[in-house]
Biopython code that builds the backbone (N, CA, C, O; Angstrom):
import numpy as np
from Bio.PDB.StructureBuilder import StructureBuilder

atoms = [
    (1, "MET", "N", (-9.549, 16.374, -22.836)),
    (1, "MET", "CA", (-10.173, 15.304, -22.088)),
    (1, "MET", "C", (-9.417, 13.986, -22.204)),
    (1, "MET", "O", (-9.877, 12.954, -21.714)),
    (2, "PHE", "N", (-8.262, 14.024, -22.850)),
    (2, "PHE", "CA", (-7.455, 12.813, -22.975)),
    (2, "PHE", "C", (-7.005, 12.318, -21.606)),
    (2, "PHE", "O", (-6.851, 11.115, -21.398)),
    (3, "GLU", "N", (-6.795, 13.244, -20.672)),
    (3, "GLU", "CA", (-6.330, 12.834, -19.339)),
    (3, "GLU", "C", (-7.372, 12.002, -18.602)),
    (3, "GLU", "O", (-7.016, 11.190, -17.747)),
    (4, "VAL", "N", (-8.650, 12.189, -18.916)),
    (4, "VAL", "CA", (-9.697, 11.396, -18.263)),
    (4, "VAL", "C", (-9.557, 9.928, -18.647)),
    (4, "VAL", "O", (-9.751, 9.049, -17.808)),
    (5, "THR", "N", (-9.225, 9.657, -19.898)),
    (5, "THR", "CA", (-9.052, 8.264, -20.314)),
    (5, "THR", "C", (-7.852, 7.627, -19.622)),
    (5, "THR", "O", (-7.875, 6.438, -19.302)),
    (6, "ILE", "N", (-6.826, 8.399, -19.397)),
    (6, "ILE", "CA", (-5.665, 7.878, -18.675)),
    (6, "ILE", "C", (-6.036, 7.598, -17.218)),
    (6, "ILE", "O", (-5.613, 6.590, -16.651)),
    (7, "ILE", "N", (-6.822, 8.487, -16.614)),
    (7, "ILE", "CA", (-7.252, 8.279, -15.227)),
    (7, "ILE", "C", (-8.122, 7.027, -15.130)),
    (7, "ILE", "O", (-8.017, 6.278, -14.159)),
    (8, "ILE", "N", (-8.983, 6.791, -16.129)),
    (8, "ILE", "CA", (-9.798, 5.570, -16.136)),
    (8, "ILE", "C", (-8.899, 4.339, -16.158)),
    (8, "ILE", "O", (-9.140, 3.377, -15.428)),
    (9, "ALA", "N", (-7.870, 4.369, -16.988)),
    (9, "ALA", "CA", (-6.945, 3.232, -17.061)),
    (9, "ALA", "C", (-6.205, 3.025, -15.750)),
    (9, "ALA", "O", (-5.977, 1.887, -15.341)),
    (10, "VAL", "N", (-5.829, 4.108, -15.089)),
    (10, "VAL", "CA", (-5.131, 4.005, -13.804)),
    (10, "VAL", "C", (-6.063, 3.430, -12.739)),
    (10, "VAL", "O", (-5.652, 2.577, -11.952)),
    (11, "VAL", "N", (-7.313, 3.893, -12.708)),
    (11, "VAL", "CA", (-8.287, 3.360, -11.737)),
    (11, "VAL", "C", (-8.514, 1.875, -11.998)),
    (11, "VAL", "O", (-8.608, 1.086, -11.057)),
    (12, "LEU", "N", (-8.601, 1.495, -13.255)),
    (12, "LEU", "CA", (-8.769, 0.088, -13.604)),
    (12, "LEU", "C", (-7.563, -0.737, -13.151)),
    (12, "LEU", "O", (-7.719, -1.845, -12.637)),
    (13, "ALA", "N", (-6.375, -0.195, -13.343)),
    (13, "ALA", "CA", (-5.159, -0.902, -12.933)),
    (13, "ALA", "C", (-5.091, -1.043, -11.411)),
    (13, "ALA", "O", (-4.700, -2.095, -10.905)),
    (14, "ILE", "N", (-5.464, -0.005, -10.688)),
    (14, "ILE", "CA", (-5.451, -0.077, -9.224)),
    (14, "ILE", "C", (-6.481, -1.093, -8.740)),
    (14, "ILE", "O", (-6.230, -1.830, -7.786)),
    (15, "THR", "N", (-7.639, -1.131, -9.397)),
    (15, "THR", "CA", (-8.664, -2.113, -9.031)),
    (15, "THR", "C", (-8.159, -3.530, -9.274)),
    (15, "THR", "O", (-8.384, -4.418, -8.452)),
    (16, "GLU", "N", (-7.488, -3.745, -10.382)),
    (16, "GLU", "CA", (-6.916, -5.066, -10.663)),
    (16, "GLU", "C", (-5.843, -5.417, -9.640)),
    (16, "GLU", "O", (-5.737, -6.573, -9.229)),
    (17, "PHE", "N", (-5.053, -4.441, -9.228)),
    (17, "PHE", "CA", (-4.034, -4.660, -8.202)),
    (17, "PHE", "C", (-4.671, -5.057, -6.870)),
    (17, "PHE", "O", (-4.188, -5.959, -6.187)),
    (18, "ILE", "N", (-5.757, -4.376, -6.509)),
    (18, "ILE", "CA", (-6.484, -4.716, -5.279)),
    (18, "ILE", "C", (-7.034, -6.132, -5.370)),
    (18, "ILE", "O", (-7.016, -6.874, -4.388)),
    (19, "LYS", "N", (-7.522, -6.509, -6.550)),
    (19, "LYS", "CA", (-8.061, -7.856, -6.749)),
    (19, "LYS", "C", (-6.981, -8.907, -6.552)),
    (19, "LYS", "O", (-7.210, -9.928, -5.905)),
    (20, "ARG", "N", (-5.814, -8.657, -7.107)),
    (20, "ARG", "CA", (-4.736, -9.646, -7.003)),
    (20, "ARG", "C", (-4.172, -9.760, -5.592)),
    (20, "ARG", "O", (-3.662, -10.813, -5.210)),
    (21, "LEU", "N", (-4.262, -8.689, -4.821)),
    (21, "LEU", "CA", (-3.804, -8.745, -3.432)),
    (21, "LEU", "C", (-4.838, -9.375, -2.507)),
    (21, "LEU", "O", (-4.542, -9.667, -1.348)),
    (22, "SER", "N", (-6.046, -9.585, -3.016)),
    (22, "SER", "CA", (-7.171, -10.098, -2.218)),
    (22, "SER", "C", (-7.423, -9.207, -1.009)),
    (22, "SER", "O", (-7.719, -9.683, 0.087)),
    (23, "PHE", "N", (-7.299, -7.910, -1.234)),
    (23, "PHE", "CA", (-7.478, -6.927, -0.173)),
    (23, "PHE", "C", (-8.938, -6.821, 0.254)),
    (23, "PHE", "O", (-9.238, -6.710, 1.442)),
    (24, "ILE", "N", (-9.844, -6.857, -0.724)),
    (24, "ILE", "CA", (-11.283, -6.845, -0.455)),
    (24, "ILE", "C", (-11.927, -7.940, -1.297)),
    (24, "ILE", "O", (-11.349, -8.358, -2.300)),
    (25, "PRO", "N", (-13.127, -8.419, -0.907)),
    (25, "PRO", "CA", (-13.797, -9.453, -1.704)),
    (25, "PRO", "C", (-14.093, -8.966, -3.124)),
    (25, "PRO", "O", (-14.303, -7.775, -3.354)),
    (26, "VAL", "N", (-14.107, -9.896, -4.058)),
    (26, "VAL", "CA", (-14.277, -9.579, -5.473)),
    (26, "VAL", "C", (-15.612, -8.888, -5.735)),
    (26, "VAL", "O", (-15.700, -8.041, -6.624)),
    (27, "LYS", "N", (-16.640, -9.231, -4.986)),
    (27, "LYS", "CA", (-17.954, -8.631, -5.249)),
    (27, "LYS", "C", (-17.987, -7.137, -4.944)),
    (27, "LYS", "O", (-18.895, -6.443, -5.401)),
    (28, "TYR", "N", (-17.020, -6.625, -4.184)),
    (28, "TYR", "CA", (-16.966, -5.202, -3.858)),
    (28, "TYR", "C", (-16.024, -4.409, -4.758)),
    (28, "TYR", "O", (-15.874, -3.202, -4.568)),
    (29, "LEU", "N", (-15.393, -5.048, -5.720)),
    (29, "LEU", "CA", (-14.444, -4.350, -6.584)),
    (29, "LEU", "C", (-15.087, -3.265, -7.454)),
    (29, "LEU", "O", (-14.471, -2.215, -7.636)),
    (30, "PRO", "N", (-16.298, -3.464, -8.003)),
    (30, "PRO", "CA", (-16.909, -2.345, -8.734)),
    (30, "PRO", "C", (-17.158, -1.124, -7.843)),
    (30, "PRO", "O", (-17.006, 0.013, -8.292)),
    (31, "ALA", "N", (-17.537, -1.353, -6.596)),
    (31, "ALA", "CA", (-17.719, -0.226, -5.667)),
    (31, "ALA", "C", (-16.381, 0.446, -5.383)),
    (31, "ALA", "O", (-16.310, 1.669, -5.257)),
    (32, "ALA", "N", (-15.333, -0.343, -5.283)),
    (32, "ALA", "CA", (-13.995, 0.233, -5.081)),
    (32, "ALA", "C", (-13.589, 1.077, -6.285)),
    (32, "ALA", "O", (-12.948, 2.115, -6.124)),
    (33, "SER", "N", (-13.956, 0.640, -7.490)),
    (33, "SER", "CA", (-13.664, 1.421, -8.691)),
    (33, "SER", "C", (-14.372, 2.767, -8.657)),
    (33, "SER", "O", (-13.794, 3.791, -9.021)),
    (34, "VAL", "N", (-15.631, 2.759, -8.216)),
    (34, "VAL", "CA", (-16.384, 4.012, -8.145)),
    (34, "VAL", "C", (-15.765, 4.947, -7.107)),
    (34, "VAL", "O", (-15.647, 6.148, -7.349)),
    (35, "VAL", "N", (-15.371, 4.409, -5.961)),
    (35, "VAL", "CA", (-14.756, 5.240, -4.922)),
    (35, "VAL", "C", (-13.422, 5.803, -5.418)),
    (35, "VAL", "O", (-13.132, 6.982, -5.218)),
    (36, "LEU", "N", (-12.621, 4.969, -6.059)),
    (36, "LEU", "CA", (-11.349, 5.452, -6.607)),
    (36, "LEU", "C", (-11.582, 6.495, -7.697)),
    (36, "LEU", "O", (-10.834, 7.467, -7.798)),
    (37, "GLY", "N", (-12.615, 6.295, -8.508)),
    (37, "GLY", "CA", (-12.955, 7.271, -9.536)),
    (37, "GLY", "C", (-13.383, 8.599, -8.939)),
    (37, "GLY", "O", (-12.994, 9.660, -9.429)),
    (38, "LEU", "N", (-14.181, 8.545, -7.884)),
    (38, "LEU", "CA", (-14.583, 9.785, -7.207)),
    (38, "LEU", "C", (-13.366, 10.525, -6.659)),
    (38, "LEU", "O", (-13.248, 11.741, -6.815)),
    (39, "LEU", "N", (-12.475, 9.796, -6.025)),
    (39, "LEU", "CA", (-11.265, 10.435, -5.492)),
    (39, "LEU", "C", (-10.421, 11.033, -6.608)),
    (39, "LEU", "O", (-9.899, 12.140, -6.476)),
    (40, "ALA", "N", (-10.289, 10.302, -7.698)),
    (40, "ALA", "CA", (-9.520, 10.814, -8.833)),
    (40, "ALA", "C", (-10.190, 12.045, -9.431)),
    (40, "ALA", "O", (-9.514, 13.001, -9.808)),
    (41, "GLY", "N", (-11.507, 12.023, -9.517)),
    (41, "GLY", "CA", (-12.222, 13.178, -10.059)),
    (41, "GLY", "C", (-12.059, 14.410, -9.196)),
    (41, "GLY", "O", (-11.899, 15.520, -9.703)),
    (42, "ILE", "N", (-12.100, 14.210, -7.899)),
    (42, "ILE", "CA", (-11.983, 15.343, -6.981)),
    (42, "ILE", "C", (-10.571, 15.918, -6.981)),
    (42, "ILE", "O", (-10.397, 17.136, -6.942)),
    (43, "PHE", "N", (-9.560, 15.048, -7.026)),
    (43, "PHE", "CA", (-8.193, 15.529, -6.866)),
    (43, "PHE", "C", (-7.434, 15.773, -8.172)),
    (43, "PHE", "O", (-6.497, 16.571, -8.191)),
    (44, "TYR", "N", (-7.820, 15.101, -9.269)),
    (44, "TYR", "CA", (-6.999, 15.189, -10.470)),
    (44, "TYR", "C", (-7.651, 15.853, -11.668)),
    (44, "TYR", "O", (-6.942, 16.304, -12.568)),
    (45, "VAL", "N", (-8.974, 15.930, -11.714)),
    (45, "VAL", "CA", (-9.631, 16.545, -12.864)),
    (45, "VAL", "C", (-9.685, 18.048, -12.639)),
    (45, "VAL", "O", (-10.082, 18.512, -11.570)),
    (46, "ASP", "N", (-9.286, 18.801, -13.647)),
    (46, "ASP", "CA", (-9.198, 20.258, -13.529)),
    (46, "ASP", "C", (-10.435, 20.916, -14.152)),
    (46, "ASP", "O", (-10.442, 21.259, -15.334)),
    (47, "VAL", "N", (-11.471, 21.082, -13.339)),
    (47, "VAL", "CA", (-12.684, 21.794, -13.749)),
    (47, "VAL", "C", (-13.003, 22.841, -12.688)),
    (47, "VAL", "O", (-12.350, 22.897, -11.646)),
    (48, "ALA", "N", (-14.007, 23.668, -12.958)),
    (48, "ALA", "CA", (-14.253, 24.835, -12.119)),
    (48, "ALA", "C", (-14.926, 24.515, -10.780)),
    (48, "ALA", "O", (-14.479, 25.004, -9.742)),
    (49, "THR", "N", (-15.976, 23.717, -10.783)),
    (49, "THR", "CA", (-16.754, 23.533, -9.555)),
    (49, "THR", "C", (-16.608, 22.128, -8.995)),
    (49, "THR", "O", (-16.197, 21.200, -9.691)),
    (50, "MET", "N", (-16.954, 21.996, -7.719)),
    (50, "MET", "CA", (-16.892, 20.697, -7.058)),
    (50, "MET", "C", (-17.936, 19.733, -7.635)),
    (50, "MET", "O", (-17.694, 18.527, -7.693)),
    (51, "GLN", "N", (-19.082, 20.248, -8.057)),
    (51, "GLN", "CA", (-20.106, 19.390, -8.653)),
    (51, "GLN", "C", (-19.594, 18.739, -9.934)),
    (51, "GLN", "O", (-19.865, 17.567, -10.196)),
    (52, "GLU", "N", (-18.858, 19.501, -10.725)),
    (52, "GLU", "CA", (-18.280, 18.940, -11.949)),
    (52, "GLU", "C", (-17.217, 17.897, -11.629)),
    (52, "GLU", "O", (-17.122, 16.876, -12.310)),
    (53, "LYS", "N", (-16.426, 18.147, -10.604)),
    (53, "LYS", "CA", (-15.405, 17.185, -10.203)),
    (53, "LYS", "C", (-16.049, 15.874, -9.763)),
    (53, "LYS", "O", (-15.571, 14.794, -10.111)),
    (54, "ILE", "N", (-17.137, 15.973, -8.994)),
    (54, "ILE", "CA", (-17.842, 14.772, -8.549)),
    (54, "ILE", "C", (-18.457, 14.040, -9.731)),
    (54, "ILE", "O", (-18.409, 12.811, -9.792)),
    (55, "MET", "N", (-19.033, 14.780, -10.669)),
    (55, "MET", "CA", (-19.628, 14.153, -11.852)),
    (55, "MET", "C", (-18.560, 13.444, -12.686)),
    (55, "MET", "O", (-18.772, 12.314, -13.126)),
    (56, "PHE", "N", (-17.427, 14.088, -12.906)),
    (56, "PHE", "CA", (-16.341, 13.438, -13.635)),
    (56, "PHE", "C", (-15.835, 12.217, -12.869)),
    (56, "PHE", "O", (-15.522, 11.189, -13.469)),
    (57, "GLY", "N", (-15.757, 12.333, -11.548)),
    (57, "GLY", "CA", (-15.315, 11.198, -10.736)),
    (57, "GLY", "C", (-16.256, 10.014, -10.856)),
    (57, "GLY", "O", (-15.814, 8.870, -10.954)),
    (58, "LEU", "N", (-17.559, 10.290, -10.849)),
    (58, "LEU", "CA", (-18.527, 9.210, -11.032)),
    (58, "LEU", "C", (-18.388, 8.575, -12.416)),
    (58, "LEU", "O", (-18.453, 7.354, -12.555)),
    (59, "MET", "N", (-18.197, 9.405, -13.425)),
    (59, "MET", "CA", (-18.029, 8.862, -14.780)),
    (59, "MET", "C", (-16.760, 8.010, -14.873)),
    (59, "MET", "O", (-16.762, 6.957, -15.510)),
    (60, "ILE", "N", (-15.695, 8.462, -14.247)),
    (60, "ILE", "CA", (-14.448, 7.700, -14.262)),
    (60, "ILE", "C", (-14.630, 6.367, -13.548)),
    (60, "ILE", "O", (-14.247, 5.320, -14.069)),
    (61, "GLY", "N", (-15.210, 6.409, -12.364)),
    (61, "GLY", "CA", (-15.403, 5.183, -11.583)),
    (61, "GLY", "C", (-16.332, 4.202, -12.255)),
    (61, "GLY", "O", (-16.057, 3.002, -12.275)),
    (62, "LEU", "N", (-17.434, 4.693, -12.808)),
    (62, "LEU", "CA", (-18.373, 3.796, -13.473)),
    (62, "LEU", "C", (-17.793, 3.233, -14.760)),
    (62, "LEU", "O", (-18.056, 2.081, -15.105)),
    (63, "ALA", "N", (-17.008, 4.027, -15.474)),
    (63, "ALA", "CA", (-16.350, 3.513, -16.679)),
    (63, "ALA", "C", (-15.339, 2.425, -16.311)),
    (63, "ALA", "O", (-15.262, 1.394, -16.980)),
    (64, "ALA", "N", (-14.578, 2.650, -15.264)),
    (64, "ALA", "CA", (-13.605, 1.643, -14.838)),
    (64, "ALA", "C", (-14.310, 0.388, -14.335)),
    (64, "ALA", "O", (-13.850, -0.721, -14.607)),
    (65, "ALA", "N", (-15.409, 0.537, -13.611)),
    (65, "ALA", "CA", (-16.157, -0.624, -13.130)),
    (65, "ALA", "C", (-16.747, -1.399, -14.301)),
    (65, "ALA", "O", (-16.760, -2.630, -14.290)),
    (66, "GLY", "N", (-17.231, -0.690, -15.302)),
    (66, "GLY", "CA", (-17.768, -1.354, -16.481)),
    (66, "GLY", "C", (-16.694, -2.099, -17.245)),
    (66, "GLY", "O", (-16.927, -3.216, -17.706)),
    (67, "LEU", "N", (-15.526, -1.503, -17.386)),
    (67, "LEU", "CA", (-14.416, -2.181, -18.057)),
    (67, "LEU", "C", (-13.976, -3.403, -17.264)),
    (67, "LEU", "O", (-13.634, -4.435, -17.840)),
    (68, "PHE", "N", (-13.985, -3.282, -15.943)),
    (68, "PHE", "CA", (-13.607, -4.407, -15.099)),
    (68, "PHE", "C", (-14.609, -5.546, -15.268)),
    (68, "PHE", "O", (-14.205, -6.703, -15.387)),
    (69, "ASP", "N", (-15.901, -5.243, -15.281)),
    (69, "ASP", "CA", (-16.924, -6.270, -15.466)),
    (69, "ASP", "C", (-16.815, -6.920, -16.842)),
    (69, "ASP", "O", (-16.998, -8.131, -16.966)),
    (70, "GLN", "N", (-16.522, -6.139, -17.869)),
    (70, "GLN", "CA", (-16.366, -6.707, -19.209)),
    (70, "GLN", "C", (-15.159, -7.628, -19.281)),
    (70, "GLN", "O", (-15.198, -8.639, -19.982)),
    (71, "SER", "N", (-14.097, -7.300, -18.575)),
    (71, "SER", "CA", (-12.922, -8.183, -18.592)),
    (71, "SER", "C", (-13.228, -9.485, -17.874)),
    (71, "SER", "O", (-12.685, -10.528, -18.240)),
    (72, "LYS", "N", (-14.089, -9.453, -16.854)),
    (72, "LYS", "CA", (-14.480, -10.693, -16.187)),
    (72, "LYS", "C", (-15.279, -11.580, -17.131)),
    (72, "LYS", "O", (-15.105, -12.798, -17.133)),
    (73, "ILE", "N", (-16.155, -10.978, -17.933)),
    (73, "ILE", "CA", (-16.975, -11.745, -18.862)),
    (73, "ILE", "C", (-16.091, -12.420, -19.917)),
    (73, "ILE", "O", (-16.310, -13.578, -20.273)),
    (74, "ILE", "N", (-15.101, -11.692, -20.406)),
    (74, "ILE", "CA", (-14.216, -12.229, -21.450)),
    (74, "ILE", "C", (-13.378, -13.386, -20.905)),
    (74, "ILE", "O", (-13.175, -14.380, -21.602)),
    (75, "THR", "N", (-12.898, -13.270, -19.690)),
    (75, "THR", "CA", (-12.034, -14.317, -19.143)),
    (75, "THR", "C", (-12.808, -15.561, -18.741)),
    (75, "THR", "O", (-12.205, -16.624, -18.595)),
    (76, "LYS", "N", (-14.128, -15.471, -18.555)),
    (76, "LYS", "CA", (-14.917, -16.657, -18.201)),
    (76, "LYS", "C", (-15.126, -17.580, -19.391)),
    (76, "LYS", "O", (-15.392, -18.765, -19.196)),
    (77, "LYS", "N", (-15.015, -17.080, -20.619)),
    (77, "LYS", "CA", (-15.270, -17.924, -21.804)),
    (77, "LYS", "C", (-14.126, -18.853, -22.084)),
    (77, "LYS", "O", (-14.178, -19.626, -23.040)),
]
sb = StructureBuilder()
sb.init_structure("model")
sb.init_model(0)
sb.init_chain("A")
sb.init_seg("    ")
for serial, (resi, resn, name, xyz) in enumerate(atoms, 1):
    if name == "N":
        sb.init_residue(resn, " ", resi, " ")
    sb.init_atom(name, np.array(xyz, "f"), 0.0, 1.0, " ", f" {name:<3s}", serial, name[0])
structure = sb.get_structure()
């Protein structure tokens, strides 16, 4: 499951890249993290069923969105 942590970091990095390009408004970045996580779960996580891939994708996206929100809190101080 080490690869899942790497995928979370990649999703977080892509979200930060989208933020710096001002591609979408900042308030939609957590949703973008979830969508990117779902895509990563479907295409990159190696499990048996599609339901498991979607569940892993949701976990990846929500973890990346949570990390993104925590980094915003730290930088505001």
